[in-house]
C-alpha positions as CSV (number, residue, x, y, z in Angstrom):
1,M,73.9,-125.2,73.9
2,T,75.4,-128.5,72.8
3,K,78.3,-130.2,74.6
4,K,81.5,-130.4,72.5
5,T,82.8,-133.9,72.1
6,N,86.4,-134.5,71.5
7,V,87.4,-137.0,68.9
8,I,89.9,-139.5,70.3
9,S,92.1,-141.5,67.9
10,I,94.9,-143.9,68.3
11,R,97.5,-144.5,65.6
12,F,101.0,-145.9,65.1
13,Y,104.0,-143.7,65.8
14,K,105.8,-142.0,62.8
15,P,109.3,-140.5,63.0
16,A,107.8,-137.0,62.7
17,D,106.1,-137.6,66.2
18,Y,109.4,-137.8,68.0
19,K,109.5,-134.2,69.2
20,E,106.1,-134.2,70.7
21,L,106.6,-137.7,72.1
22,S,109.9,-136.8,73.8
23,E,108.4,-133.6,75.2
24,N,105.5,-135.6,76.6
25,L,107.8,-138.2,78.2
26,K,110.0,-135.4,79.6
27,S,107.0,-133.6,81.1
28,A,105.9,-136.9,82.7
29,R,109.5,-137.5,84.0
30,M,109.7,-140.7,81.9
31,L,112.2,-139.6,79.2
32,H,115.3,-141.8,79.7
33,L,118.2,-140.9,77.3
34,P,119.9,-142.4,75.5
35,T,117.4,-145.2,75.6
36,D,114.5,-143.0,74.4
37,S,116.5,-141.3,71.6
38,E,115.0,-140.6,68.2
39,I,117.3,-143.1,66.6
40,N,116.1,-145.9,69.0
41,F,112.5,-145.1,68.5
42,N,112.9,-145.2,64.8
43,K,114.8,-148.5,65.0
44,K,112.0,-149.9,67.2
45,I,109.2,-149.1,64.7
46,K,111.3,-150.4,61.8
47,R,111.5,-153.8,63.6
48,N,108.0,-153.7,64.9
49,P,105.7,-151.0,63.3
50,D,102.9,-151.4,65.9
51,S,105.1,-151.1,69.0
52,I,104.6,-147.4,69.7
53,L,101.1,-145.9,69.8
54,I,100.2,-142.2,69.7
55,G,96.9,-140.9,71.1
56,Q,95.3,-137.8,69.6
57,I,92.4,-135.7,70.6
58,D,90.9,-133.6,67.8
59,G,94.1,-134.4,65.8
60,K,96.5,-133.1,68.4
61,F,99.1,-135.2,70.2
62,A,97.7,-136.2,73.6
63,G,99.7,-139.3,74.7
64,N,101.7,-142.4,74.0
65,I,102.4,-145.9,75.0
66,V,105.2,-148.3,74.1
67,I,104.9,-152.1,73.6
68,S,107.8,-154.3,74.1
69,E,107.6,-158.0,73.2
70,D,109.9,-160.9,72.5
71,G,107.4,-163.6,71.5
72,W,107.2,-164.9,75.0
73,N,106.6,-161.8,77.2
74,A,104.9,-158.5,76.5
75,V,105.5,-155.4,78.5
76,L,103.8,-152.0,78.3
77,F,105.7,-148.9,79.3
78,R,106.0,-145.2,78.8
79,L,102.2,-144.6,79.1
80,A,102.1,-140.9,79.3
81,V,99.2,-138.5,78.7
82,S,99.8,-134.8,78.3
83,Q,98.7,-132.8,81.3
84,K,96.1,-130.8,79.4
85,Y,94.4,-134.0,78.0
86,R,94.1,-136.0,81.2
87,K,90.8,-137.3,82.4
88,Q,89.4,-137.4,78.8
89,G,89.9,-141.1,78.2
90,I,93.0,-141.1,76.1
91,G,95.1,-143.2,78.6
92,T,92.3,-145.8,78.7
93,K,92.1,-145.9,74.8
94,L,95.9,-146.2,74.5
95,L,96.0,-149.0,77.0
96,E,93.0,-150.8,75.4
97,K,94.6,-150.6,71.9
98,A,98.0,-151.9,73.2
99,V,96.3,-154.8,75.0
100,N,94.2,-155.6,71.9
101,I,97.3,-155.7,69.7
102,L,98.9,-158.2,72.2
103,K,95.7,-160.3,72.3
104,R,95.7,-160.5,68.5
105,K,99.3,-161.8,68.7
106,R,98.1,-164.5,71.2
107,Y,99.9,-163.3,74.3
108,D,98.5,-164.7,77.5
109,N,99.6,-161.9,79.8
110,V,100.9,-158.4,79.6
111,L,103.1,-156.8,82.3
112,L,103.6,-153.1,83.2
113,M,105.4,-151.2,85.8
114,A,104.0,-148.6,88.1
115,D,105.4,-146.4,90.8
116,P,104.2,-148.2,94.1
117,N,103.7,-144.7,95.6
118,D,101.4,-143.4,92.9
119,K,98.1,-144.5,94.3
120,A,96.0,-142.9,91.6
121,L,98.0,-144.6,88.8
122,I,97.7,-148.0,90.6
123,K,93.9,-147.4,90.9
124,F,93.8,-146.5,87.2
125,Y,95.5,-149.8,86.2
126,K,93.5,-151.9,88.7
127,H,90.3,-150.5,87.3
128,R,91.4,-151.8,83.9
129,G,92.1,-155.3,85.0
130,F,95.7,-155.2,86.1
131,H,96.8,-156.5,89.4
132,P,100.1,-156.4,91.3
133,L,102.5,-159.3,91.3
134,V,103.5,-159.0,94.9
135,E,105.5,-162.2,94.8
136,R,108.0,-160.7,92.3
137,L,110.8,-158.2,92.8
138,L,111.9,-156.2,89.8
139,M,115.7,-156.0,89.8
140,V,118.1,-154.2,87.5
141,K,121.8,-154.2,86.7
142,K,123.5,-151.2,85.0
143,L,125.6,-152.3,82.1
């Protein structure tokens, strides 16, 4: 009996992906409306077509990551893998593709945010070369 290998592919977001992407973000408790609206995602890819990546396994939606950049800083966010596709390498592939896009654009660093209480996620990121910036405090102001 031969072991079935799943085909992982990473591609750029298309407007038709919004339903699956938003459902995936909602499932991961990462959907923030109105910021993550279909209109905003479509505006984002119009300005920067390679800023949202979709991961697929055997042609089916499996995960996503969003790249934000301003020419000076690059930030990765909304990395979410569908529950049924976890532990198959899709998160790693999405992260690698995003990092490679930013390397090609000559960024020196990339930032990302992680829940400090999610030890498994922190371990995942550390294993892929990220480390905490303990000397910084992320702050926010609601507008």
